[in-house]
C-alpha positions in Angstrom: 7.9 -32.9 18.1 7.8 -31.6 14.4 4.5 -31.2 13.4 4.8 -33.0 10.0 1.7 -32.3 8.6 1.9 -28.8 8.9 5.3 -28.9 7.4 3.7 -30.7 4.5 0.8 -28.2 4.1 3.4 -25.2 4.4 5.8 -26.5 1.9 3.5 -28.2 -0.7 1.6 -25.0 -1.2 4.7 -23.8 -3.0 4.4 -26.1 -5.6 0.7 -26.7 -5.9 -2.1 -24.8 -8.1 -4.1 -22.4 -5.9 -7.5 -23.8 -6.0 -9.6 -20.8 -4.0 -12.4 -21.9 -1.6 -14.3 -18.8 -1.2 -16.2 -20.2 2.1 -13.1 -20.5 3.9 -10.3 -18.5 2.4 -11.7 -15.1 2.8 -10.0 -14.3 5.8 -6.5 -15.0 4.1 -7.5 -12.6 1.2 -8.3 -9.9 3.7 -4.9 -10.3 5.3 -3.3 -10.6 1.8 -4.7 -7.4 0.9 -2.6 -5.4 3.4 0.7 -7.3 2.2 0.3 -5.9 -1.3 2.6 -3.1 -2.9 -0.1 -0.3 -3.7 -3.4 0.1 -4.9 -5.7 3.1 -6.6 -9.1 3.9 -5.2 -12.3 5.8 -5.6 -14.5 6.3 -2.9 -17.8 8.3 -2.0 -19.2 9.2 1.3 -22.8 10.0 2.4 -24.1 11.1 5.7 -26.8 13.5 7.0 -24.7 16.4 6.8 -21.8 15.6 4.1 -21.1 14.4 0.9 -17.8 13.7 -0.5 -16.0 12.0 -3.4 -12.3 11.2 -3.5 -9.7 9.5 -5.9 -6.4 8.4 -4.8 -3.3 6.2 -4.6 -1.7 4.3 -2.0 1.7 2.9 -1.6 1.5 0.6 1.4 3.9 1.1 4.3 4.6 4.5 2.6 1.9 6.9 2.1 -1.1 8.3 -0.1 -2.2 11.1 -2.2 -5.8 11.8 -2.5 -8.1 14.5 -4.0 -11.9 15.3 -4.2 -14.9 17.5 -3.4 -16.5 17.8 0.1 -20.0 19.2 0.1 -21.5 20.5 3.7 -24.5 22.8 4.3 -24.8 23.7 0.4 -21.2 24.6 0.0 -18.7 22.4 -2.0 -15.0 22.5 -1.5 -12.1 20.8 -3.3 -9.3 19.1 -1.4 -6.0 17.7 -2.0 -3.7 15.8 0.7 -0.7 14.1 0.5 0.0 11.7 3.8 3.6 10.5 4.5 4.6 8.5 7.3 3.4 10.5 10.4 2.8 13.8 8.4 0.0 15.1 6.2 0.1 18.1 3.8 -2.9 19.6 2.6 -3.3 22.6 0.2 -6.0 24.5 1.3 -5.0 27.8 -0.5 -2.6 27.2 -3.2 0.1 26.5 -0.6 1.1 22.8 1.0 0.5 23.2 4.7 2.1 20.5 7.2 0.3 18.9 9.9 0.2 15.7 11.9 -1.1 12.8 10.2 -4.3 11.2 11.8 -5.5 7.7 11.1 -8.6 9.1 9.6 -6.5 10.4 6.8 -4.8 6.7 6.2 -7.1 4.8 3.8 -5.5 1.4 4.3 -6.0 1.7 8.5 -9.7 2.5 7.4 -10.2 -0.4 5.4 -8.3 -2.8 7.6 -10.6 -1.5 10.3 -13.5 -1.6 8.4 -12.8 -5.4 7.5 -11.9 -6.7 11.2 -15.1 -6.6 12.9 -17.3 -9.5 12.0 -17.2 -12.9 10.1 -17.8 -12.9 6.1 -21.1 -14.6 5.2 -20.4 -16.0 1.5 -23.3 -14.8 -0.7 -22.0 -16.6 -4.2 -20.6 -15.5 -7.2 -21.6 -13.5 -10.2 -18.1 -12.5 -11.6 -17.0 -11.9 -8.3 -17.0 -13.5 -5.0 -19.5 -11.6 -2.8 -19.7 -11.2 1.1 -21.8 -9.6 3.7 -20.3 -8.7 7.2 -21.2 -6.4 10.0 -19.2 -3.2 9.4 -16.8 -1.4 12.0 -17.2 2.1 10.7 -18.5 4.2 13.7 -18.0 7.8 12.0 -20.5 7.5 9.6 -23.1 7.5 12.1 -21.9 7.5 15.5 -25.2 6.8 17.5 -26.1 3.7 15.2 -22.8 2.4 14.6 -24.0 -1.0 15.8 -26.6 -1.4 12.9 -23.8 -0.6 10.2 -23.7 -3.3 7.8 -21.2 -4.3 4.8 -20.8 -5.9 1.5 -17.3 -6.9 0.0 -16.6 -7.8 -3.4 -13.5 -9.8 -4.4 -12.0 -10.4 -7.8 -11.7 -14.0 -8.9 -8.7 -13.3 -10.7 -6.4 -11.7 -8.0 -8.4 -12.6 -4.8 -8.1 -9.0 -3.7 -11.2 -6.7 -2.8 -12.5 -4.5 -5.7 -15.3 -2.8 -4.1 -16.3 -2.6 -0.5 -19.7 -0.9 0.4 -20.7 0.0 4.4 -23.6 1.9 5.8 -27.0 1.7 7.6 -29.5 -0.7 6.0 -31.6 1.7 4.5 -28.8 3.3 2.5 -29.3 6.5 4.1 -25.9 6.6 5.4 -23.2 5.1 3.5 -19.4 4.9 2.4 -18.4 2.9 -0.8 -14.6 2.5 -2.1 -13.6 1.0 -5.3 -10.1 -0.6 -5.4 -8.2 -1.1 -8.5 -4.5 -1.0 -10.3 -2.9 -2.9 -7.5 0.8 -3.1 -7.3 1.5 -0.6 -10.0 4.7 1.4 -9.3 3.7 4.5 -7.7 5.5 7.4 -6.2 4.0 9.4 -3.3 6.1 13.0 -2.7 5.4 16.0 -1.1 6.6 19.2 -2.9 8.5 22.3 -1.1 8.9 20.5 2.2 11.6 21.0 4.7 14.6 18.7 4.6 16.3 17.2 7.8 20.1 16.4 7.8 21.5 13.7 9.6 25.2 12.5 10.0 26.0 8.9 9.2 29.0 7.9 11.0 30.8 5.1 9.2 34.4 4.1 10.3 34.8 2.2 6.8 35.6 4.5 3.6 34.0 4.2 0.4 30.6 3.5 1.7 28.7 6.2 0.3 28.0 4.8 -3.0 26.4 1.2 -1.2 24.4 4.0 1.2 23.1 5.8 -1.9 22.4 2.7 -4.2 20.5 1.2 -0.7 18.4 4.5 -0.5 17.8 4.6 -4.5 16.7 0.9 -4.5 13.9 1.9 -1.9 13.0 5.0 -3.6 13.9 7.2 -0.9 14.2 11.0 -1.9 17.9 12.1 -0.4 21.2 14.0 -1.0 24.6 12.5 0.3 27.5 14.4 0.5 31.2 13.4 2.1 31.5 15.0 5.8 34.9 14.8 8.1 33.1 12.5 10.5 31.1 10.5 7.6 28.5 11.2 5.5 25.9 14.0 5.6 22.5 12.8 4.7 19.6 15.0 3.7 16.0 13.8 3.5 12.5 15.1 3.3 11.1 16.0 6.9 8.5 13.1 6.9 11.4 10.7 7.0 12.1 10.4 10.9 15.6 9.2 12.3 14.1 5.6 13.3 13.3 5.3 9.3 16.6 6.2 8.2 17.8 3.4 11.0 15.9 0.7 9.4 16.8 1.5 5.9 20.3 1.4 6.6 20.5 -1.8 8.7 21.3 -5.3 7.3 19.3 -8.1 7.2 20.3 -11.8 7.7 19.0 -14.8 5.8 19.8 -18.3 7.2 18.8 -21.6 5.5 18.7 -24.8 7.8 18.1 -28.2 7.1 15.1 -29.6 9.2 15.3 -33.1 11.0 12.8 -35.0 12.7 15.9 -36.3 15.2 15.7 -34.2 18.0 19.4 -35.4 18.9 20.8 -34.0 15.7 19.2 -30.7 15.8 21.5 -27.6 16.5 18.8 -25.6 17.8 14.9 -25.7 18.3 13.0 -22.8 16.4 9.7 -21.8 15.9 7.8 -21.4 12.6 7.0 -17.2 12.8 7.6 -17.4 16.4 4.3 -19.7 17.2 5.2 -21.8 19.9 2.8 -24.5 18.6 5.1 -25.1 15.7 8.5 -26.2 16.8 11.3 -27.0 14.2 14.6 -29.0 14.8 16.8 -27.0 13.0 20.3 -29.1 12.1 23.0 -28.3 9.5 23.5 -24.4 8.2 23.1 -24.8 4.8 23.9 -21.0 3.4 23.4 -17.7 4.5 22.9 -13.9 2.8 26.4 -14.1 1.5 25.7 -17.2 -0.7 22.5 -15.4 -2.1 23.2 -14.0 -5.7 20.1 -11.7 -5.9 16.5 -11.6 -4.4 13.5 -10.7 -6.2 9.7 -10.2 -4.9 6.8 -11.8 -7.2 3.5 -12.6 -6.6 2.1 -16.5 -6.4 -1.1 -17.6 -8.0 -3.2 -16.3 -4.8 -1.5 -13.0 -5.1 0.6 -13.4 -2.0 4.2 -11.6 -2.2 7.0 -14.0 -2.4 10.6 -13.8 -1.9 12.8 -15.3 -4.8 16.3 -16.1 -3.6 18.8 -17.4 -6.4 21.6 -18.6 -4.9 25.4 -18.5 -6.3 25.8 -22.1 -6.8 23.4 -25.1 -7.7 23.5 -27.7 -5.4 21.3 -30.6 -4.0 19.6 -29.6 -0.8 17.8 -31.7 1.8 14.4 -32.4 1.3 13.1 -30.2 4.2 14.6 -26.9 4.7 13.6 -23.9 6.9 14.4 -20.3 6.0 15.3 -17.8 8.8 14.9 -13.8 8.2 16.9 -11.9 11.0 16.7 -14.9 13.1 13.0 -15.7 12.8 12.0 -18.9 10.9 9.6 -17.5 8.3 9.0 -20.6 6.0 9.5 -24.4 5.7 10.0 -25.5 2.0 9.5 -29.4 0.7 12.1 -30.0 -1.9 12.6 -32.7 -4.4 15.9 -33.7 -3.1 16.9 -35.7 -6.5 17.6 -32.1 -8.2 20.1 -29.7 -8.1 18.4 -26.2 -7.5 19.9 -22.9 -7.4 16.3 -20.9 -6.6 13.9 -20.9 -3.7 10.6 -19.0 -3.1 10.2 -18.1 0.6 6.5 -17.1 1.9 6.6 -14.7 4.9 4.0 -12.7 6.8 5.7 -9.2 6.1 4.5 -6.4 4.2 5.7 -5.7 0.7 8.0 -2.7 1.9 9.3 -5.0 4.4 10.4 -7.4 1.6 11.9 -4.4 -0.3 14.1 -3.6 2.7 15.5 -7.4 2.8 16.1 -7.0 -1.1 17.7 -3.8 -0.9 20.1 -5.2 2.1 21.0 -8.2 0.1 21.8 -6.3 -3.3 23.4 -3.5 -1.5 25.3 -4.5 1.7 26.4 -1.8 4.1 28.4 -2.8 7.0 26.0 -3.7 10.1 27.0 -1.0 12.3 26.2 2.4 11.4 25.8 5.6 13.8 23.1 8.1 13.0 22.9 11.5 14.6 20.2 14.0 13.6 21.6 17.7 12.8 19.4 20.2 11.4 16.4 21.1 9.1 16.8 23.1 5.9 14.0 24.2 3.4 14.1 22.5 0.1 
């Protein structure tokens, strides 16, 4: 049966003022951190043999750029690197050098691992929410990693981490990171890298403008030329073929009415594929072709939300389910006495995944596009 209490909990949060509970909501805030668009950071690291300071910008799901100093055995070195996809670009001697990117140079992965080790103990508030936890950061002191502890401070305005400290209880080894400027528009690009060429085989003429607009919407550095077999697409070497496929695929959005009568359902679906949350989906109300525009905003809890604006304003049932690419992402409780043409949809997707959906609805390309890798050339 449909779990009515769960539906009400999910739907009513759309229209309720968010009242934070620091004792219970911290796990939600930590998950929400990874779903932001971007952030800036400063960090310091102190071990028995290394002192390091760094400052950088991170665009989640895209890359990061960081610079700083590294001191070891009395010698100090400056460093600068750019991490994009699975490539890392270092500048050891005025020339950018490309290497494979490891997780140790991915600040988002480092923070996620640090915070996914133990429960958070709420310590109270003094301008921020403060928590103690067992830190998962073995590289600081490999032989004593079980002793590591941590402190996290969360903003009372955005409910996002603003400071994380991890180390040994006596502070002889420590790692501190400050987080700020969330969701600013930041561009991370590597200069002077080779470009790779792909052939986009598309049987429909005149689609080059849509392809170009789609990539521009996603801020993908590219060049596009007409070719006898389709279009020749050039992108920096760090963008692999599978990501090009992802950028040019079309995404579907389907909205169903929800019924509690199984006999009236056209299908049984599950909220975010959770078998414990079955839904009886009845009539198909509209699809992506009925959507006028898509926007991405943040709710009072600073969670990214898809805002769908429909081409027509009409009455909708009191309970609807919204599917993205065939997976029910949200159940919305509506006021059925009012005509509406906007919906806000909650998902568990990263911000860039929402950008892909937005770009797909805004700049539609035919679904079947074949892409072949050709050559690479220097920029």
